[in-house]
C-alpha positions in Angstrom: 64.7 44.6 148.6 66.5 44.9 152.0 69.1 47.7 151.2 71.9 49.5 152.8 71.8 53.1 153.1 74.7 53.0 150.2 72.8 50.4 148.2 69.6 52.7 148.1 71.7 55.8 147.0 72.9 53.6 143.9 69.3 52.6 143.0 67.8 56.1 143.4 70.8 58.0 141.6 70.1 59.5 138.4 73.7 60.6 137.4 74.8 59.8 133.7 78.1 58.3 135.4 77.3 56.4 138.6 80.4 54.7 140.1 80.1 52.6 143.5 83.7 51.6 144.8 83.2 48.8 147.6 85.1 46.5 149.8 85.2 42.7 149.5 81.8 41.3 150.2 80.1 44.4 150.3 77.7 43.3 147.7 78.7 45.6 145.0 78.2 42.9 142.3 74.9 41.9 143.5 73.6 45.3 143.2 75.3 45.9 139.8 73.1 43.0 138.8 69.9 44.3 140.3 70.6 47.7 138.8 70.9 46.2 135.3 67.6 44.7 135.6 66.3 47.9 137.1 67.4 49.8 134.2 65.9 47.3 131.8 62.6 48.0 133.5 62.7 51.5 133.5 63.8 51.7 129.8 61.3 49.7 128.1 61.8 49.2 124.7 65.5 50.3 124.8 68.5 48.1 124.9 71.3 48.0 127.4 74.9 46.4 127.9 76.6 44.7 130.6 80.3 44.9 130.5 82.5 42.3 132.4 86.2 42.1 132.8 86.2 38.5 131.2 83.6 36.2 129.8 84.6 33.5 132.6 83.7 36.1 135.3 80.5 36.8 133.8 79.7 33.1 133.6 81.0 32.3 136.9 79.9 35.1 139.1 77.3 37.6 137.3 74.9 35.0 135.2 74.2 32.9 138.4 73.1 36.3 140.1 71.0 37.3 137.3 69.2 33.9 137.2 68.9 33.7 141.0 67.4 37.4 141.1 65.0 36.9 138.2 63.9 33.4 139.6 63.3 35.1 142.9 61.4 38.2 141.7 59.6 36.2 139.0 60.9 38.1 136.1 60.9 36.4 132.9 64.0 36.2 130.8 65.6 34.3 128.1 69.3 33.8 127.9 70.7 33.4 124.4 74.1 31.9 125.0 75.4 31.7 121.7 74.5 35.4 121.0 75.7 36.6 124.5 72.2 38.4 125.1 69.5 38.3 127.6 65.9 39.3 126.4 63.4 40.5 129.0 60.0 40.0 127.5 57.9 42.4 129.8 60.2 45.4 129.3 60.8 44.2 125.5 64.5 44.9 125.5 67.9 43.2 125.5 71.0 43.3 127.7 74.1 42.7 125.6 77.0 41.1 127.3 80.5 42.5 126.6 83.9 41.6 127.8 87.1 43.5 128.5 89.5 40.7 127.2 90.3 42.2 123.8 90.2 45.9 124.6 86.9 46.6 123.3 87.5 45.4 120.0 84.3 43.1 120.1 82.0 45.8 121.5 80.2 46.5 118.4 76.9 46.5 116.8 73.9 47.6 118.8 73.3 51.1 120.0 72.3 51.2 123.6 70.3 53.5 126.0 72.1 52.5 129.1 74.8 50.2 130.5 76.4 48.4 133.6 79.9 47.7 134.4 80.7 45.1 136.6 84.2 45.0 138.2 85.2 48.2 136.2 88.6 48.6 137.8 89.4 45.2 136.2 88.2 46.3 132.8 90.7 48.2 130.3 90.4 51.8 129.7 89.8 51.0 125.8 87.0 48.7 126.6 85.3 51.2 128.8 85.7 53.8 126.2 84.0 51.7 123.6 81.4 50.6 125.6 80.4 54.2 126.8 80.4 55.5 123.3 77.7 52.6 122.6 75.1 54.6 125.2 73.7 57.1 122.7 70.1 56.1 121.9 67.5 59.0 122.2 64.4 58.4 124.3 66.0 56.3 127.4 63.8 57.2 130.3 67.0 57.0 132.3 70.2 57.2 130.3 72.9 55.8 132.6 76.3 54.1 132.9 76.5 52.3 136.5 79.6 50.9 137.5 81.0 48.9 140.5 84.6 47.9 141.3 87.1 47.7 144.4 89.0 50.9 145.3 92.4 49.4 144.6 95.2 50.3 142.2 92.8 52.3 140.1 95.3 53.3 137.4 93.0 54.7 134.5 89.8 54.8 136.7 91.6 57.1 139.0 92.7 59.5 136.2 89.1 59.1 134.4 86.9 59.9 137.1 88.8 61.6 140.0 91.3 63.8 137.8 88.8 65.1 135.1 85.7 67.0 135.3 82.5 65.5 134.6 79.3 67.3 134.5 77.1 64.5 135.4 79.0 62.1 137.7 78.5 60.6 141.3 80.8 58.2 143.3 79.5 56.1 146.1 81.5 54.2 148.6 80.4 51.2 150.5 81.7 49.4 153.2 81.9 45.5 153.8 80.6 46.4 157.3 77.2 47.4 155.5 76.4 44.0 154.3 74.5 42.3 157.2 74.6 39.1 155.6 78.2 38.4 156.1 79.1 36.6 159.1 80.5 38.2 162.3 83.6 36.4 162.1 84.1 37.6 158.2 85.7 41.3 159.0 88.2 39.5 161.1 89.4 37.2 158.5 89.7 40.3 156.1 91.8 41.9 158.6 94.1 38.9 159.1 94.5 38.2 155.5 95.3 42.0 154.3 97.9 44.6 155.3 96.9 47.8 156.8 96.6 49.8 153.6 94.4 47.3 151.6 92.0 46.7 154.5 91.0 50.3 153.8 90.2 49.5 150.2 88.9 45.8 150.8 87.0 46.5 153.8 86.2 50.1 154.2 85.8 50.8 150.3 87.9 53.9 150.9 90.3 55.4 147.9 93.6 54.3 148.6 96.6 55.5 146.7 99.1 52.7 147.3 103.1 53.0 147.4 103.5 53.9 144.0 103.6 50.8 141.8 105.9 48.8 144.1 105.4 45.0 144.0 106.6 44.7 147.7 104.7 47.7 148.8 104.7 46.7 152.7 108.4 45.8 152.7 110.5 48.2 154.7 114.4 47.3 154.8 114.6 48.8 158.6 111.7 46.5 159.7 112.3 43.3 157.8 116.1 43.0 157.4 117.6 41.5 160.5 119.9 38.9 161.6 118.9 35.8 163.5 120.8 32.6 164.5 118.4 29.7 165.4 117.9 25.9 164.7 115.1 25.8 162.0 112.2 23.5 162.4 111.7 23.1 159.0 113.3 24.4 155.7 111.4 25.9 152.7 112.8 26.7 149.4 111.1 29.3 147.1 112.0 28.6 143.3 111.3 30.0 140.2 112.5 28.1 137.0 114.5 29.9 134.5 117.0 29.1 131.9 118.9 32.4 133.0 118.8 33.0 135.9 117.3 30.1 137.8 116.4 31.8 141.2 115.9 30.2 144.7 115.8 31.2 148.4 116.3 29.2 151.3 114.1 29.9 154.3 114.3 28.8 157.9 111.0 28.1 159.8 111.5 29.0 163.5 110.4 27.3 166.3 107.0 28.4 168.0 107.8 30.6 170.9 107.7 34.2 172.2 111.2 34.8 170.9 110.4 34.4 167.3 107.2 36.4 166.3 107.9 35.8 162.4 106.8 33.0 160.3 109.6 32.7 158.1 113.2 33.8 157.6 115.0 34.3 154.4 118.7 32.6 155.2 120.0 32.4 151.6 119.4 33.3 147.8 120.7 30.9 145.2 121.2 31.7 141.5 122.4 29.9 138.6 123.2 32.6 136.3 123.8 31.1 132.7 122.7 27.8 131.1 120.6 26.8 134.1 118.7 23.3 134.2 116.8 22.0 137.1 119.2 19.1 137.4 122.0 21.7 138.1 119.4 23.4 140.6 119.0 20.0 142.6 122.9 19.5 142.6 123.2 23.2 144.0 120.6 22.5 146.6 122.0 19.5 148.0 125.4 21.0 148.3 124.1 24.4 150.0 122.0 22.0 152.5 125.1 20.2 153.2 127.1 23.3 154.1 124.3 24.4 156.3 124.2 21.0 158.0 121.1 19.8 157.0 122.0 17.1 154.3 124.6 14.6 154.2 126.0 12.3 151.4 125.0 8.9 151.8 126.8 5.6 150.1 124.3 3.1 148.7 124.5 -0.6 148.5 125.5 -0.5 145.0 128.3 1.7 145.6 126.8 5.0 144.3 126.1 8.2 146.4 123.1 9.8 147.5 121.9 12.6 149.8 120.0 12.3 153.1 118.1 15.1 154.7 118.4 15.9 158.2 115.7 18.4 158.8 112.1 18.4 157.0 112.5 20.3 153.8 109.5 21.6 151.4 110.2 23.4 148.0 107.5 25.8 146.2 108.3 25.8 142.7 106.8 27.8 139.8 103.4 26.1 139.2 104.3 26.1 135.5 107.0 23.6 136.4 104.4 20.9 136.3 103.6 21.5 132.5 107.0 22.0 131.1 110.7 21.2 131.6 113.9 23.4 131.8 115.5 21.8 128.8 114.7 18.3 129.6 112.1 15.9 128.5 111.0 15.5 132.0 108.7 18.2 133.9 110.8 20.3 136.3 108.5 18.9 139.2 109.5 15.3 138.0 113.1 16.3 138.0 113.0 17.4 141.7 111.2 14.3 142.7 113.7 12.0 140.9 116.5 13.9 142.9 115.3 13.1 146.3 112.8 15.9 146.9 109.3 14.6 147.6 107.7 17.5 149.5 106.9 19.6 146.7 103.9 22.1 147.1 102.3 24.4 144.3 99.0 25.0 143.1 97.5 23.1 140.0 95.5 26.3 139.4 97.6 29.3 139.1 96.7 32.2 141.2 96.3 35.5 140.1 99.4 38.1 140.5 97.4 40.3 142.6 96.4 37.6 145.0 99.8 36.6 145.4 101.2 39.8 146.1 98.3 40.6 148.4 99.2 37.4 150.6 103.1 38.4 150.4 102.6 42.0 151.5 100.2 41.0 154.3 102.9 38.8 155.7 105.3 41.8 155.4 102.8 44.1 157.1 102.5 41.9 159.9 106.0 41.4 160.6 105.9 37.7 159.5 108.8 37.9 156.9 112.3 38.5 157.9 115.4 38.9 155.5 118.8 37.9 156.4 120.7 41.1 156.8 124.1 39.7 155.6 124.3 41.4 152.0 126.0 38.5 150.6 123.6 35.8 151.5 120.2 37.6 150.2 121.3 40.2 147.9 119.2 39.0 144.9 116.0 38.7 147.1 116.8 42.1 148.7 117.0 43.6 145.1 113.9 42.2 143.9 111.9 43.5 147.2 113.2 46.9 146.8 113.2 47.4 142.8 110.2 45.3 141.2 107.6 47.1 140.0 103.8 46.7 139.0 103.0 47.7 135.5 101.1 50.9 135.1 98.4 49.7 133.0 97.8 46.3 134.6 98.3 44.2 137.9 101.0 42.4 136.5 104.9 42.4 137.3 107.1 44.6 135.2 109.6 42.0 133.8 111.5 44.6 131.4 114.5 43.8 133.2 115.3 40.4 132.6 117.4 39.9 135.6 114.6 40.8 138.0 111.5 39.5 139.6 112.7 36.0 139.8 113.1 35.8 143.6 110.1 37.9 144.2 108.2 35.4 142.0 109.2 32.4 144.0 108.5 34.3 147.3 105.1 35.4 146.2 103.9 31.9 145.0 105.1 30.4 148.4 103.1 32.8 150.3 100.2 32.4 148.3 100.3 28.6 148.8 100.9 28.7 152.6 98.8 32.0 153.7 96.5 32.7 150.6 94.2 35.7 150.7 90.5 35.2 151.1 88.4 35.7 147.9 84.8 36.0 149.0 81.7 35.4 146.8 79.5 37.1 149.5 75.8 37.3 148.3 73.2 39.8 149.3 69.6 38.1 149.2 67.0 40.0 147.6 63.7 39.8 149.7 
């Protein structure tokens, strides 16, 4: 195989606990699969295990790699889908497939002599601990637990491997730049997608301790809160559906010129504190747009009144609004459309919280988001940006304060729709 220096170290290491932290597109998942096949070959007659964050990730990302590598290297195998097993007739052993979705409760049964964990930083500690406890069979020629992951928000991984003493532990760090199979434009794309801190993790494979567990870790009040007065070319509305509170922010999109180096300007936050419905929000939005001079009432031929937009307007609602309604038999999206808002932008497939927050923080890091400095206009949005946290044990927003996260939720979803992060599935070819 054509290996980079770090990949070569990963294959030749005999440490019982072996961890490789790598950037996106560095090839860590690929070499983890090859490592599993290598351990199966070395430990003839002794079974091993493969732990993934979810079964979906195994089927989508890992299984195709196993099939490709075995086919290219003429390694016979039998995949038993119903039993989540892969049998290798040459080495007469089995790889048992496990997942982290139930915190390790399903990791039971076979005793193992070796194991591999793909994307260990996305697995729970309980799943890791249970999986590790299964590696206990005597006679393995190379007893090893080999792991790979991205060095971001490590939570329990940092505590387990970098704050504790281990007698037989090795950590390797691999940069995306080591993967020569990436196109020459790839690093630039990552640099444009992620803020400076995340680039250290996602490109360099460097262990990074981020700004506590702040959700808006790249937001700086002195940098991003300013006053501007300009005629927008377009108006965006970020919206989070809730019965209490229903939260939204009106954004001005500036003209393209040297004067305006940012992409979006938060003009005003909206809130319906109690007993909120989507219809009440529509009424409030039309009234606010009229006050701002971007809408006006129009009398129809039948004598009823409606509204007319004077500027292009797009609404970025909570994606869940397509599936349910806020106390109505109609979906929230349908109610928006029935009230004259026909440019509604949201993803049918809900993106992970991590990707949404990465998109939002990348825009803050590059100075592309500016917030109105009038405390009366964007108070709730500013409070969310300053106070919302990520949970200690998972990459999810801490919603223990029921009044918070709603304005930030709307913003992160809007950022993800217009400026999504890049999620590569870069593959290292096996020669």
